[in-house]
N, C-alpha and C positions, 0 to 999 in steps of 0.2 A: 504494500500500500504506500501511497505517496502523499506528500503535502501539496495537494493540488488546489489552485485558486479558481473556484467555479465562477466567480464574478468576472475574472479575466477572460474566461471562455465566452460567457454571455456577451461581454463587451465586444470581443472579436467577432462574434456571430452577427451582432446588430450593427456593427460599424465597418466591417471589412468585406467588400463584395468579393464573391468567387465567381469567376466567369461572367462578370458584369452584373451580378445581382446578389442581394443579401439573402442568406439562406435561413430557412425556418429550422427549428429543431428536427423536424421530420426529414427535411432535405439533408441535413448533416448526417442523420442516422443512416439514410440510404447510401450515401457516399462512403460511409465507414463500415457498412454491413452490420449495423446493430439496430437497436430499437429507439424510438423517440423518447420513451420513458427513461432509458438509460442516459441519453444526452441531457435531458432535463435534470436527472439525478446528479450528473456531473456539475451542472450549472448551480444547483442548489446545495452542493457540497454534502449530499447524502450518500454519494457513491464516489469512489476514487478510481480514476483510470490507471491502468498499468503503464509502464514505460513505453511499450509499443504503441498504445493508444495515444499517449501524449505526443509521440513522434508523428502519428497520423494527423492529429489535430493541428500540430505545428505546420506540417506540410500543406494541409488544406487551406489554412488562413494565411500562409506565408509569413509567419512570425516566429521568432526564436522560441524554442521550447521553454527557456527560462521565464518568458513572459507569462506562462501558464502555471507557474509555481510560485509559492510564497518565498519571500526573501530568506526566511529562516531555513527553508529546505535546501537552499543552494549553498549553505555554509558547511555541509557535511558531504562525505563521499556518496552516501545513498542518494542525496539530492542531485549531485553532479552526474551520477550514473543514470538516474531517471531522466534527467534533462537530455542526456545523450541517446535515450531510447534503447538502452541496453539492459538485458537481463543480467543477473548475477553471474551466470555461467558464461555469457558472451563477454562481459567485462573481464572476467578472469582470464579467458583465452586471449583477448587482445593485449592484456597487460603482461601475459606470459607466466602466470603463476597458477597454482591449483585453485579449485573452487573453494576448498576449505581455507586456504591462505587468504583468498580475497574476502571470504566471509569474516575472518578475523579482523581484517582491516576495517570493514564497515561497522561491525558490532563491538569491537574492542579496541580499535585503533592500534593494532599490533602488526608491525611489519614482519615479514618472514625473517626468522633468525639468521638465515644465511643470505640475506639481501646484500647484493654487491653494489648497491647504490643506484641501481637502474629502476627499481620499482616505482619510486616517486616520479622519476622522469617519464616512465611509461604511462603512469596514471595521468600526468599532466598532458601528455600527447593524446591519449585516448579521449580525455574529456575536453580537450581544447582550451585548457587554462594554463597559467604559469605554474612552475613548481612551488612558488611561494603560496599559491592558493591551496595546494595539496598539503603543504606543511602546516598551514593555518588550520585546515580542516582536521588534521590528525591531532595537533596539539590542543585544540579546543573541544575535541570529542569528550563527552561526559565521562567515558571510561578512562581516558588519558588524564583528565582533570582529577578524577578520583585517585588514580595511581600516584599522581604528583602530590596530592594532599597527604596520602599515606606515607609517601617517601619523606615528605617534610616532617611528619610526626616521628618517623624512625630516626631521622637525622637530629631531631630535637633531643632524643634520648642519648644519641651518640655524643652530641656537642656538650652535654652536661659533664662529660669526662674532662673537658678542658678546664672546668672550674674546680676540679679536685686538686688540692695541694699535695705536692711531693708524690705524685702518681703520674705515670706516662699516659698521655692522651692519645691512645691508639686503639684500634680495633683489630682483632686477629681473624684470620681466615676461617677458623673453626667456631667463631662466636655465633650462637643461634640468631642474634640480631642481624648479623651480616648475612646469614643465609636468607633471611626474609628480604633484606635490601637487594640481594643479588637477583631474586626472582622479580622484584619490581623493575630492576634495570635490564632484565633479560641478558645478563652477562654472567660469566662464571664467577664463583666466589673469589678467585684470585684477582681477577680484573676488578670486581666490585671492591675488594679490600684496598687496592691501590687508589681507586677513585675516591672512596670514602675517607681514607686517611689523608689524602691531599686536601679535601674539603675541611677536614678537622684541623689540619695545619693552618689553613687560611683563616679559620674561625679563631684559632688560638692567637694568630698574629693580630687580629682585630682587638682581642682582649689586651695584648701587650701594648698596642698603640694607645688604647683607651687609658691604660694605667699610666703610660708616659705623659699623656696629656693632662691627667689629673695632677701629676707632679709638676709639670711645667706651669699649670695654672696656679698652683699653690705657691710656687717659688719664683714667679715672674718678677722681673726687675722694673716693670712699668705697667701702668693700667692698660696700655695698648697690647702689650705682650700677653697680659692675663686675658684680655678679651679675645685675642686670636686663639689662644690655647682653649678657652672655653667654647668657642665656636667649633673648633675641630673636635673637641670632646663630644659635643652635642651631635655632630654629624656621625661620629663613630658609634654613639649610642643608638642612633636610628638604624645604622647598618647591622649592629649586633641584634637589635630587636627583630629585624627581618631576615636574619642570617639563614634560618632553616628553609623558609619558603623560597628565598632567593637561590640558595644552593640547589634545592630540588628542581626549580625551574631551569636553571642553567645546565645542570647535568642532564636532565631529561631532554632538553632541546639539543644539546651537543650530541648525545648518543643517537637521537632520532635522525640527525643529519650527517653523522660521521661518515667519512670515507672509509672504505675497507682498507686492509693492510697494504694491498698492492697499490691502490691509488695514493695512499699516504706516502709510501716509499717513493713512488714516482714524483709526487708533489715536492718531497724533500730534495730529490735529485734535481728537479727543475729550479727550485729555489737556490740550491748551491751552484747551479750552472749560470744563473742570472741571465743577462741579455744574450750570452753566447748560445744558450739553448742546448738541446740535445737532439742530435740527428735522429730522424724517425727510424733509421736502420738500427739504432742502438736502443730503442725504447724497450725492446723485449728483455733487456737485462733487468728492468725494473718492474714492468707490468705488461699487460696485453694491450692490443690495439683497442679492444672494447673498453678497457679502463681509461685509456687516454680519451676516447670519445665521450665517456661520461664526464671527465674533467672539462672537456670543451663545452658540453651542454650546460654544465653548472657554471661556466665562465670562470673556471679556475686556471685554465690553460688555453693556449691558442697555438696553431700551427702556421708558421710563416715560411714563405718560399724565398730562398736566396740562391739565385742562379738555378742550377739543376738540382739542388739539394733542399729538402724540407726539414725544418727544425721545429721542435716543440719548445715553447717558452711559457713562463708563468704570466698571468695577467695581474693587474693591480688588485682585482678582487681576490684572486688566489693568494697573492702575497699577504693581503690583509688577513685572510683566513688563517694562514700559517702563523703570522705574528700573534694573532689573538688566541689561537688554540693549540700551539705547539706543545705547551706543557701538559694539557689534557691528552693530546695524542701520545705523548711520551708515556703516560700511564696506561693508555689503552694498548699501545704497541711498543713495549719497552725495548724490543730487539732492533727497532729501527733507529739509527743514530739521529740525534737532534739536528735540525737544519742550521746552516750558517747564514743567519739573517743579515749579516753585514755585507756579504758579497754583492748582492744585487745593488745596494745603494752605492758601493764603491765603484761599480761598473756603470752606473746610470748615465746614459748619454744617448743621443739620437744615432741610430745606425746610419752608416754612410750609404749603404745600398738600399734600393727601394725594395720593400718586402710586401708580399701579398698574402693576406690571410686565407687559409684553407679551411673550408667548412667541414665539420665532422660528418662522417658517413652515417646516416640514420639507421641503415640496415645492420649496423654492428651492435646496436643496443637490443 
């Protein structure tokens, strides 16, 4: 069943001519092979058309399918699928995943565990939207919001350890609390342990800074210095107050959008190569052509032509992602060496030769 806007259908029937004339409910029914009472039920919102029927109505009145749906419905994957006129099985086949995996996406906002980064790209392509719309639909799904709230509650318990005096503020891989967190993150306990301990370290650093600001405020040499320390202390108190939900949101978003290990290894290599880039013939040392295509679609990398040779280089967006998230990726994939962030900026200059961007091959995804 769909969130169908019956009033929008009635408006279309009464205002949009078909073959030069406005259609009655009976005429619409004849064209669609159904009954007049069914069309009137659609218009009165007492019956909901299936995705195929919505597509038929959209074609009949030459209007986008989204015009026949409520705005709320278009905020989730189910609504986007119905707008496209696809059944669950058809959408799964077009995205390239199993029916059960696709059902998990719509019902629980859970990406396949072995997703190589292409599922969101394929969802965006199939539904005719940007990847950002897919990410927003997944992150705002009620099930995802509930998992994030539960994760924040678990982190609140973990963060209490940072307040204990003369005790290490860490969580072990065998801790039952970590086992619950690992399930929420859909990661192994070892990976979850590294991620949670890093967030715990960040929280402890906030506490240290807050303590230092209290000392600076108490022993300030002037009223201005005291006011500055007080303002910084107040800002830190706000960050400490929201530490658990903020950490839960940041970790959830990062893991939902994270590159796989091959893509991250390639991204690190591209960052280290800087403007010189990596010849396409050498890409296989780091990742597959499909992984490079995903980085191109996500606008993390681009392929440029120099003479007879093509080179892959990082984009500004890709470099920004590396700078922002390299520490988190280091915990997710500890065997991949950290990127050399200074090399690109040391090399930054305009290339002398004219370079032409090469578009990614869509059939590799």
